[in-house]
LOKE-668913 format. One record per residue (C-alpha): x, y, z. Coordinates in Angstrom, 1 decimal, padded with zeros to 4 digits. Example, Ala and Ser with C-alpha at 12.3 -4.5 7.8 and 13.67 -1.06 7.14 Angstrom:
REM LOKE-668913
<u=012.3, v=-004.5, w=007.8>
<u=013.7, v=-001.1, w=007.1>
REM end
This chain:
REM LOKE-668913
<u=028.8, v=010.8, w=037.3>
<u=029.5, v=010.5, w=034.1>
<u=026.1, v=008.6, w=032.9>
<u=024.2, v=011.5, w=035.4>
<u=025.8, v=014.2, w=033.3>
<u=025.1, v=012.5, w=029.5>
<u=021.6, v=012.2, w=030.9>
<u=021.1, v=015.9, w=031.7>
<u=023.0, v=016.9, w=028.7>
<u=020.6, v=014.7, w=026.9>
<u=017.5, v=016.4, w=028.5>
<u=019.1, v=019.5, w=027.5>
<u=019.4, v=018.9, w=023.5>
<u=015.4, v=017.7, w=023.9>
<u=014.1, v=020.4, w=025.4>
<u=016.0, v=022.7, w=022.8>
<u=015.9, v=020.7, w=019.7>
<u=015.3, v=024.3, w=018.1>
<u=018.4, v=026.1, w=019.0>
<u=020.8, v=026.8, w=017.1>
<u=023.4, v=024.6, w=018.7>
<u=024.7, v=026.2, w=021.7>
<u=026.3, v=023.8, w=024.1>
<u=025.5, v=024.0, w=027.9>
<u=026.9, v=022.2, w=030.6>
<u=025.4, v=020.3, w=033.4>
<u=026.1, v=018.8, w=036.8>
<u=024.8, v=015.5, w=038.6>
<u=022.5, v=017.3, w=040.8>
<u=020.9, v=018.6, w=037.8>
<u=019.6, v=015.7, w=036.5>
<u=016.1, v=015.7, w=038.3>
<u=015.9, v=018.3, w=035.0>
<u=015.2, v=015.6, w=032.7>
<u=012.0, v=014.6, w=034.1>
<u=010.6, v=017.7, w=033.8>
<u=011.5, v=018.4, w=030.5>
<u=010.3, v=014.7, w=029.1>
<u=006.7, v=016.3, w=030.8>
<u=007.5, v=019.5, w=028.6>
<u=007.5, v=017.0, w=025.7>
<u=004.1, v=015.4, w=026.2>
<u=002.5, v=019.5, w=027.2>
<u=004.5, v=020.6, w=023.6>
<u=002.7, v=017.4, w=021.8>
<u=-000.9, v=019.2, w=023.2>
<u=000.2, v=021.6, w=021.0>
<u=000.6, v=019.1, w=018.1>
<u=-002.8, v=017.4, w=018.6>
<u=-004.4, v=020.8, w=018.7>
<u=-002.3, v=022.3, w=015.7>
<u=-003.3, v=019.2, w=013.7>
<u=-006.7, v=018.8, w=014.5>
<u=-007.1, v=022.7, w=013.1>
<u=-005.2, v=022.4, w=010.3>
<u=-007.3, v=019.1, w=009.5>
<u=-010.6, v=020.6, w=009.8>
<u=-009.3, v=023.5, w=008.2>
<u=-007.9, v=021.6, w=005.0>
<u=-010.8, v=019.8, w=005.1>
<u=-013.6, v=022.2, w=004.9>
<u=-011.6, v=024.1, w=002.3>
<u=-011.6, v=021.3, w=-000.1>
<u=-015.0, v=020.7, w=000.2>
<u=-015.6, v=024.8, w=-000.3>
<u=-013.7, v=025.2, w=-003.2>
<u=-015.8, v=022.1, w=-004.8>
<u=-019.4, v=022.7, w=-003.5>
<u=-019.2, v=026.7, w=-004.8>
<u=-019.3, v=024.9, w=-008.1>
<u=-016.1, v=027.2, w=-008.7>
<u=-014.3, v=026.9, w=-012.2>
<u=-011.0, v=026.2, w=-011.0>
<u=-011.3, v=024.7, w=-007.6>
<u=-007.9, v=023.3, w=-007.5>
<u=-006.5, v=026.7, w=-007.7>
<u=-008.7, v=028.5, w=-004.8>
<u=-008.3, v=025.5, w=-002.5>
<u=-004.0, v=025.6, w=-003.3>
<u=-004.4, v=029.1, w=-002.6>
<u=-006.3, v=028.2, w=000.7>
<u=-004.5, v=025.7, w=001.9>
<u=-000.9, v=027.8, w=001.7>
<u=-002.7, v=030.8, w=003.8>
<u=-003.8, v=028.4, w=006.4>
<u=-000.9, v=025.9, w=006.9>
<u=002.0, v=029.2, w=006.8>
<u=-000.9, v=030.8, w=010.0>
<u=-000.7, v=027.2, w=012.1>
<u=002.7, v=027.0, w=011.6>
<u=003.3, v=030.5, w=013.3>
<u=001.1, v=029.9, w=015.8>
<u=002.1, v=026.2, w=016.8>
<u=005.8, v=026.7, w=016.2>
<u=006.3, v=028.5, w=019.8>
<u=004.6, v=025.6, w=021.6>
<u=006.3, v=022.7, w=019.6>
<u=008.4, v=023.3, w=016.6>
<u=005.2, v=023.6, w=014.6>
<u=005.5, v=020.0, w=013.0>
<u=001.6, v=019.0, w=012.4>
<u=002.7, v=016.3, w=010.4>
<u=004.2, v=012.9, w=010.5>
<u=006.9, v=013.4, w=007.6>
<u=007.7, v=016.5, w=009.6>
<u=008.2, v=014.8, w=012.7>
<u=009.9, v=011.8, w=011.7>
<u=012.3, v=014.0, w=008.9>
<u=012.6, v=015.5, w=011.9>
<u=014.1, v=012.5, w=014.1>
<u=016.1, v=011.4, w=010.8>
<u=018.3, v=014.8, w=010.6>
<u=018.9, v=015.0, w=014.3>
<u=016.6, v=017.7, w=015.4>
<u=015.0, v=015.9, w=017.7>
<u=015.1, v=012.3, w=019.3>
<u=013.2, v=010.0, w=018.1>
<u=011.4, v=009.2, w=021.4>
<u=009.8, v=012.7, w=020.9>
<u=008.9, v=012.1, w=017.5>
<u=007.1, v=008.8, w=018.3>
<u=005.0, v=011.4, w=020.8>
<u=004.2, v=014.3, w=018.3>
<u=003.0, v=012.0, w=015.6>
<u=000.4, v=009.9, w=018.2>
<u=-000.3, v=013.8, w=019.3>
<u=-000.5, v=014.4, w=015.3>
<u=-002.7, v=011.0, w=014.5>
<u=-005.2, v=011.8, w=017.4>
<u=-005.4, v=015.7, w=016.3>
<u=-006.4, v=014.4, w=012.7>
<u=-008.9, v=012.0, w=014.3>
<u=-010.8, v=014.8, w=016.2>
<u=-010.3, v=017.2, w=013.2>
<u=-012.3, v=015.1, w=011.4>
<u=-014.7, v=014.3, w=013.7>
<u=-015.3, v=018.0, w=014.3>
<u=-016.0, v=018.4, w=010.5>
<u=-018.3, v=015.8, w=010.5>
<u=-020.4, v=017.2, w=013.6>
<u=-021.0, v=020.6, w=011.6>
<u=-021.5, v=019.2, w=007.6>
<u=-024.8, v=017.5, w=006.5>
<u=-024.2, v=014.0, w=006.1>
<u=-025.0, v=014.3, w=002.6>
<u=-021.6, v=016.4, w=002.2>
<u=-019.6, v=014.6, w=004.0>
<u=-020.6, v=011.8, w=001.9>
<u=-019.8, v=013.4, w=-001.2>
<u=-016.6, v=014.7, w=-000.5>
<u=-015.6, v=011.8, w=001.8>
<u=-014.7, v=014.4, w=004.9>
<u=-012.3, v=016.1, w=002.3>
<u=-009.7, v=012.8, w=003.1>
<u=-007.3, v=011.3, w=000.8>
<u=-008.4, v=009.4, w=-002.0>
<u=-007.3, v=007.6, w=-005.0>
<u=-010.6, v=006.9, w=-006.4>
<u=-013.7, v=007.1, w=-005.9>
<u=-017.2, v=004.7, w=-006.9>
<u=-020.0, v=006.9, w=-008.8>
<u=-023.5, v=005.7, w=-010.7>
<u=-022.8, v=004.5, w=-014.4>
<u=-025.5, v=003.2, w=-017.2>
<u=-024.1, v=000.1, w=-016.5>
<u=-023.6, v=-000.3, w=-012.7>
<u=-020.9, v=002.0, w=-010.1>
<u=-018.0, v=003.0, w=-012.0>
<u=-014.3, v=003.4, w=-010.3>
<u=-012.7, v=006.6, w=-011.1>
<u=-009.3, v=007.3, w=-010.3>
<u=-006.2, v=006.5, w=-010.9>
<u=-003.5, v=003.6, w=-010.3>
<u=-001.9, v=002.8, w=-006.8>
<u=002.0, v=002.7, w=-008.2>
<u=001.1, v=006.7, w=-010.3>
<u=-000.2, v=007.8, w=-006.8>
<u=002.7, v=006.5, w=-005.1>
<u=005.1, v=007.7, w=-007.2>
<u=003.6, v=011.4, w=-006.3>
<u=003.1, v=011.1, w=-002.4>
<u=006.8, v=010.2, w=-003.0>
<u=008.1, v=013.1, w=-005.3>
<u=005.8, v=016.0, w=-004.1>
<u=006.7, v=015.0, w=-000.5>
<u=010.3, v=015.0, w=-001.0>
<u=010.2, v=018.5, w=-002.9>
<u=008.4, v=019.6, w=000.1>
<u=011.2, v=018.7, w=002.1>
<u=013.9, v=019.9, w=000.1>
<u=012.4, v=023.2, w=-001.4>
<u=011.0, v=024.1, w=002.1>
<u=011.4, v=021.9, w=005.1>
<u=015.0, v=022.5, w=004.3>
<u=015.7, v=026.1, w=005.1>
<u=013.9, v=025.8, w=008.7>
<u=015.9, v=022.6, w=009.2>
<u=019.2, v=025.0, w=008.5>
<u=020.3, v=026.8, w=011.0>
<u=021.8, v=029.9, w=008.8>
<u=019.1, v=029.7, w=006.6>
<u=016.6, v=029.9, w=009.4>
<u=018.0, v=032.8, w=011.0>
<u=019.1, v=034.9, w=008.0>
<u=015.2, v=034.9, w=006.4>
<u=013.2, v=034.6, w=009.8>
<u=010.8, v=032.6, w=011.0>
<u=007.8, v=034.6, w=009.4>
<u=009.8, v=033.8, w=005.7>
<u=010.3, v=030.3, w=006.3>
<u=007.0, v=029.4, w=006.8>
<u=005.2, v=031.1, w=004.3>
<u=007.7, v=029.9, w=001.6>
<u=006.3, v=026.5, w=003.0>
<u=003.3, v=027.6, w=003.0>
<u=003.9, v=028.4, w=-001.0>
<u=005.0, v=025.3, w=-001.9>
<u=002.4, v=023.1, w=-000.4>
<u=000.0, v=025.3, w=-002.2>
<u=002.1, v=024.7, w=-005.7>
<u=002.3, v=021.0, w=-004.9>
<u=-001.5, v=020.6, w=-004.0>
<u=-002.3, v=022.8, w=-007.3>
<u=000.0, v=020.0, w=-009.5>
<u=-001.0, v=016.9, w=-007.7>
<u=-004.9, v=017.5, w=-008.7>
<u=-004.0, v=019.1, w=-012.0>
<u=-001.2, v=016.7, w=-013.3>
<u=-003.4, v=013.7, w=-013.3>
<u=-006.3, v=015.4, w=-014.5>
<u=-008.7, v=012.3, w=-012.9>
<u=-011.9, v=012.7, w=-011.2>
<u=-011.5, v=010.6, w=-007.8>
<u=-007.9, v=011.2, w=-006.7>
<u=-007.9, v=013.7, w=-004.1>
<u=-003.8, v=014.7, w=-004.9>
<u=-001.1, v=013.8, w=-003.0>
<u=-001.5, v=014.5, w=000.9>
<u=002.0, v=015.1, w=002.3>
<u=001.1, v=014.5, w=005.8>
<u=-000.1, v=010.8, w=006.8>
<u=-002.0, v=012.6, w=009.5>
<u=-004.6, v=014.4, w=007.8>
<u=-005.0, v=011.7, w=006.0>
<u=-005.8, v=009.2, w=008.5>
<u=-008.3, v=011.3, w=010.2>
<u=-011.0, v=011.5, w=007.8>
<u=-010.3, v=007.7, w=007.1>
<u=-010.7, v=007.3, w=010.5>
<u=-014.4, v=008.8, w=011.1>
<u=-015.5, v=007.9, w=007.3>
<u=-013.8, v=004.8, w=006.5>
<u=-015.1, v=002.8, w=003.9>
<u=-013.6, v=003.5, w=000.6>
<u=-010.6, v=005.9, w=002.4>
<u=-008.7, v=002.8, w=003.3>
<u=-008.3, v=001.9, w=-000.3>
<u=-004.8, v=002.4, w=-000.7>
<u=-004.3, v=004.4, w=002.5>
<u=-000.9, v=002.5, w=002.9>
<u=000.4, v=004.8, w=-000.2>
<u=-000.3, v=008.1, w=001.9>
<u=002.6, v=006.5, w=004.8>
<u=004.8, v=004.3, w=002.6>
<u=005.3, v=007.4, w=000.0>
<u=006.0, v=010.0, w=002.6>
<u=007.9, v=007.8, w=005.0>
<u=010.4, v=006.7, w=001.7>
<u=011.0, v=010.8, w=000.7>
<u=012.0, v=011.2, w=004.3>
<u=014.6, v=008.6, w=003.9>
<u=015.8, v=009.8, w=000.5>
<u=015.9, v=013.0, w=002.5>
<u=017.9, v=012.6, w=005.1>
<u=020.8, v=010.0, w=002.7>
<u=021.3, v=013.5, w=000.7>
<u=021.8, v=015.4, w=003.5>
<u=024.5, v=012.9, w=004.6>
<u=025.4, v=013.2, w=001.0>
<u=025.9, v=016.7, w=000.3>
<u=028.8, v=018.5, w=001.9>
<u=028.7, v=019.6, w=005.5>
<u=029.2, v=023.3, w=004.8>
<u=026.2, v=023.4, w=002.5>
<u=023.9, v=022.1, w=004.9>
<u=024.5, v=024.0, w=008.8>
<u=023.1, v=021.6, w=011.0>
<u=025.2, v=022.8, w=014.5>
<u=023.5, v=021.3, w=017.6>
<u=021.9, v=018.3, w=015.9>
<u=022.8, v=015.6, w=018.7>
<u=020.1, v=012.8, w=017.3>
<u=021.3, v=012.3, w=014.3>
<u=020.1, v=008.9, w=013.5>
<u=023.2, v=007.0, w=012.4>
<u=025.1, v=008.2, w=015.0>
<u=022.2, v=007.1, w=017.4>
<u=022.5, v=003.3, w=015.6>
<u=026.0, v=003.4, w=015.9>
<u=026.5, v=004.1, w=019.6>
<u=023.4, v=001.2, w=020.0>
<u=025.9, v=-000.8, w=018.4>
REM end
């Protein structure tokens, strides 16, 4: 009987990962609800898949358009447009799946206990598939020359350009890109995603304000990372491994060079952010109802 009740309770928590921590008791007769909720996770992942596909298509289109128009400050234009686009997509996908659209958010959410690790893995799989579809859609509508010139707007550390004495490689070092990825992703989690994780602040500010802040922070980080190095060839901090994976899967080539940076960097940031949430006083981080906390799950397994 206890086991059945536990299964039902876990199912309820899984379905209401974004709730404000209200607890509901179930009886053994309601255990079939677990199967229904597991199915809803996969249905929600469709929202993640489509949302990420649109996100990749839009962001990569913005990147290409900003530079193709020969604007004097393309990084400013693309930063603003990316911030606006992300805010709109967050508002659209949030009611369906929580509006992650990035392995960074799903992994971090699983660590702090907002969602279970199983839901996070399903979301991340959907995000990677969606990113690939988004890049594929972009390749279908742009010319071969633009796709090759701008690498489908993908994440690059370096590019190869013709020079007087042969091909020249321009960009930044892998270690420099890794640090930028770690720092920018941590700032994203600390300065904006934090608001969505904290029930008190999310409720006080409202969804529109929280997502607008996230969009603004992402726009600023895109501008800073693309301007800080001043090196042609570096596409800036990705802060979204799926968004970097999509163009790499479709175009391949040099997009795979140093691609691991766009995964390892954000992963380190997520772990660092989780450790931070465990160190600060509990009254500073309102996480009522987060029952999937990584340490708690690990302790239960041990």
